[in-house]
N, C-alpha and C positions, 0 to 999 in steps of 0.2 A: 608345411611351411611355415614358417615362425610369424605372425602376424601383430607388430605391437601396433594397439589402437591408443591413442592419445588425444586430452582433450585441456587446453591449456586456460585458466583463467587468468585474472589481474595478479595474484599470488595464489596460486595453485594449479597442480598437477595431478589429473586423475589418468589410472590408465590400466589396461589387462593385455593380457599378453596369452594367443590362442594359435597353439599348437595344430595348424588348418590339415585334414579337414575336421576337424574336432569341435563342434561351437561348444562345448565348455571353455572356460578359462583355465590354463594353469598356473595363472599367478595375478592378481589384482592388486590396487592402490591407491593411496591421496595422500600428495602432498602439499601440506596448508602453511599457511601466512609465511610465505617465500616475502624473505626482505625483513620481515621483520624480526625483533630482537630474538623470540627463540618460535623454530618453525617445530612443525611437527610431520611424522608419516609413519602411514599406518599400511605396512605391507602383508597382502594374505596372499599365501602357498595353498594350491589345490593340488594334493597327492595322495596316489593310493585310497581314496574314496576320505582322506582326513585334511582338514582345515590347519594352518597354521597362522598364529598372527606373530605379527614382529610389530611392536611400535616403538617409536624413537622420537627424542626430541634433540633439536643442534641447531643452530644456524647457518641459515642456508640465504645468503645474501641476495641472489639472482634465479634464474630458470635453469641456468646449466648447470650451476651448484646444486638444485634441486634435482636435475635430471641427470648429475653424474652419478648423485648418491643411489638415485633408482638403479643405474648400471651398476655397481657396487652389488646392490641386494640380489638384483635377479643371476648374478653372476657367485655369490657368494656361496663358502664352500660346503657349508650344511643346510643350507636354505635353496640354494642357488638353481632356478630350472634349465636354465645355459651356462657353457663355460665360456663364451666371447661373446661380446655384441655383436662381432660380425655374423653371428647366426641368427639376429633378425634379417629376416627378407623382406621387411618389408615393413613401414610405421603410417597407419592408416592416420590422419587428422581430422580429426570433429571442426569446421570454419561454419563460425554461425553464418555471416553472408558474401554471398557468394555473388550479386545485384544481378542484373541480365547477362553478366561474362561467362560461367557458367552453369549447368543446367546437366551434367553429368559428374559423375568422379572421373577425377582427372590427373595425372603421373606431375609433379611439380618440377615447372625449368623456372629459369629467371623471369621470364616474360609470367607467368603463374604467378609466381611470390610477387612481384613487385605490383599486381595487379589485385593482391590480396591485401596488399598495403595501402593501393589507391582506395579500395572500396571500406577501409577504417570510417571515411564521412559519415558514410548507412549504418554503421555498428561498433561508434566510438569505443565504448564499452567490452566488446567482444574480439572485434578482429584485431586489434592489437596485440594482446596476450598471446590469438593465437598463430599471428607471424614470430613473435618470438619464441614462443613454443616451437614453429617450425624451424627455425634459426638455429635454437640448439640443437634439436634432435639430427639434422642434416651435421651437425659438429660428434654426436657423440654416438651415431649411429650410422657414421659415414659409409658404410658399403650399404646398405639398405634402398628401396627404391622408395621414397617418399611420395605418399598420396594424401589430398584431399577431399575429403565431402562435404558437400557442404549444406547447412540447413533448409537453403530457402529454394535447393535444385528439384524438388516434388515437384514445386511449387508450378516448375516453369510452365507445365502446363496447361495454365487458366489462359482463356481466352481475353482478349484486350474489354471487353466491357468487364469481366470479372478484375482486372487489375489496376485498368485506371483511372484516377480521379477526376471531377469535372471541376478540372482547374484551366487554366492556359497549357495549349501543348506545352509550349516549350519549356516549362519546368520537367517534364516528363523527355521531352527532346533533347533536350542540352543540360538536365541535373539528374535526371533519372527518377523522379519523384513518382512512385508509382507502390500499390504493394507487391511484395514481395514473398509474405508468411514467413513462419518460422516453425520449429520443430519439426521439419522437415522428415529428416530420418526416419524418427519416430511413428508418423504418421504413414512412412512409407512400409516400412517392417509392418505396423500391425495388418494395413492393407493387404499385403502378401498373404498374410497370417489366415486372413478372414476369407480373404480368396480362396486359397487353400481347401478350408473350412469348409467353403460351403458348395466347394467344387461347382462354382458359376464365373466364371472368368469376364463375366460382361456385368456383373451385379454393383449394382447401386446403393452405395454406404457412405456412412456418416460416421466420422472417424471422430472421438473427442479426447483429448489429451489432457486430462486436471490432472495437475500439480503445482507445486507452489508458482509456475507459471503455468498458462489455460489456453488453448487454442481446439477449432476445429475443421475439420474440413469436407468439401464435399469431393466422393472420387467417384467418377463412372468408369467402369471397366478398366481399375487401376491406376485411372488418370485423375489428378486431382483438376477441378474446375473451380471451385472455388476453394476462399480460407478465410477465418476471423480476423490474425494478425494482419498488418498493415506494410507500411515503411518500414514502420522498428516493432518489439514486439508489444508496443503497449496497446494496440486495439481490440477489440472483442468484446471476450469474456471479461468478467472480474475474475481475478487472483488473488499471490497471496498479499502481497503488495502493491499493485497493478490496479489503476480504476476499471480500465475495459473501455468500451465505446462514450465517449462523453464530447458533448456540443461543444465546439470548439467557443461559441461565446464564453464558456466558462472562463476560457487561457483569457482573454482580453478583459472579462470583467478583473480578475486574477491579480490583471500587470496595470490597468487606467484606473481601477477604484480600491483597490487595496493594497496598491504600492507591492505588489511581487517582480520581482524580477525573473526572466526566461530559467536563470540557473534553479529559483525556487520553484519555479513553478515543476520544473523536471522531475526535480526532489520530489515534489508533492505528488504526483502522478505514479512517478514509478516506482520511488519507496515507503510512500508512506500512506497510500490508498489502499482499493482492495477491501478484502478481509480485515487489514490491519488497521485501515483509517475507518475504518464500522463499528469494529468491537474489541480492538486492542489487538486482537492475536491474528497472525498469521497464519498460523498452523491450521486447518482443517479441524483436525481431533482437537483441540482446544476448541474451536469455537462448537461443535456439539457438542459437545459437555457441557458448556455455557447454554445450548437452549435444553440441554435435556434437565438442566438446573434452572430452568425459568426465565432465562436472560433475556429481553424484550429485544435488545438492540441485536444481538445474536440471532435470533429468532428472523429480525430483518433483514439481517443478512443474507442469512441462509435462503428467506425465501428469494430474493434480488438474485441470489448466485444461482439457482435453480432456475427463475425463469429466463435470466437471460439465454442458457442454454439452450430451453423449450422453444425459446424464440430462433434461435439458429437452428435445430432441428426445423421448424417449419418452413423458414426460409429456403434452407439446405434440401429439401423434401421435394416442393417446388422447383428451384435449379434444376433437378436430376430428374422432375418431372417422373418418380416413381423409386420408391423404396426397397432391399432386400434385406437390410442389416444398419444395425447403429453399433458401434464399436466403444466399448469404454476402457480407457488405456491410462497408464501412471499413476502415481503414487498415491492420488485421492482417485481416480477412476477405476482404481485395478481394488482399492481394499475398503473401501468407505461403501459400505452393500445398505447406508442409508441414503447419500446422493445422489446413487444409479434409482433405488425404488423413488424419490421425489420426483427425479428426472421424468421416470416412466409414469408416472401416476397420472391419470385421467387422460391419456393418449390414446386412448382407441379408434378413433376417427383416422387415424396416421396409422394404425395396426400394428402398435406396439401393444402388446399385453407380458408383461414380468410375472414370472413365477418368482414368487418371495421366498418360498422355502430353498429353491436352489439358486435364488440372489444372496442368501446369507451363509453359503458355502464358498469357505476362502480355498484357492489352490493355484499353481505356479504353470497351469496349462490353461489351453485354450479352451472356455466352457460356453456353453450356449445355454442363459437367464431365462430364456422365455417359455412361454404358457405352448403345448403343442399346437392351440387354435392362433397362436398370433402371425401376421402377415410377416411382420418383420420379427426379424431373429436380433436377438439383444445379446451380444457377444461380449466378454469381458477377456482383453488377453494381453499376456503381461508384455511391455515394451520392453525390446533391447536394442539400443541404437548402438552398444561397442560390438554386439553381433553382424548388425548392420553395417557398419562401418568396415569390420573384416571380410564380412561377405564382398562388400563391394569390392574392396580391395582386392581378395583373391580372382573375382571373376574378371578384375581388369587386363589383370596379368598374366591370365590364362589365356583370354579372348581379345586383349586388346580394345575390349570395348566398355 
């Protein structure tokens, strides 16, 4: 079965094509700068153990033009992996926000599509682009079953005590103001990998997704019971450009005393804060380099970043009433052994003991970097959201669930 996985941004399209049941894509790509004067496409084909890379610059006025170009690349005579777009049997779309309407992977109907559009109010930077991508894919791959996978779905198992805010009930009942959580596809994928590795289906796990965006989840027997992001993806951990947890009084102060308007506050918290605001760099590699060179602001930022993660580990261990494993994933979580070491430092009381030598070794497989004596396993698991989306699409089509 040919399953095409699509993730549309406001000016971009990321994609991978799987020939299921193979879990390795046969091609992948990125369309960038859609709607600008010069657009770019990077298309990779994986055949016969070799990788072919095609790069193009051209003018793509909209997502439809971008998707049309992707269709041409998929079927091109010398590099094509299919002969006709009709060979695509399913298109899996990543959708950031499903609200309370969607807790599972769903086949697209006119009603589903309209609900995704309505939920744009909860994810104004993401859902509109996903909606456009879905509309375009329906045109280009008209014979395929269109399927949506929601970043918020994995967190829908949280109890009300975890997802409600202590504000008047009408804001939840009438407007859906509550904790939704994000990165759910990643948290679900690494949770399944961890449970398989541990061979313990009822394991209590904390998943730690550290990239430019960062989030954590407390998972009990495969079901999320709490997560660090909230109504939107701003809450929780310190991130590349997002501030994470912050006293709401800061908003009032910025507006009433410093003359900020709401749009400026939004930009400040989402795009100019986090590691960027603290150090001038949003990339953790640059921050770590500055720390090693003795930069005091970078050291403070790193201390704050690690401290926040450790606070969540403590609170989630309490919420879970025990802990079998913590899982590091995503770009920073998978690759920054320095960060993992700092997070696990002086955590003996939790049962976490890191093996520094194991931790320093990089690999693209699930690995246990804890000591033999550690009561809590420390796992590093490469995330694969595209593979998880493809798997969920296949399972839905095969079983109807």
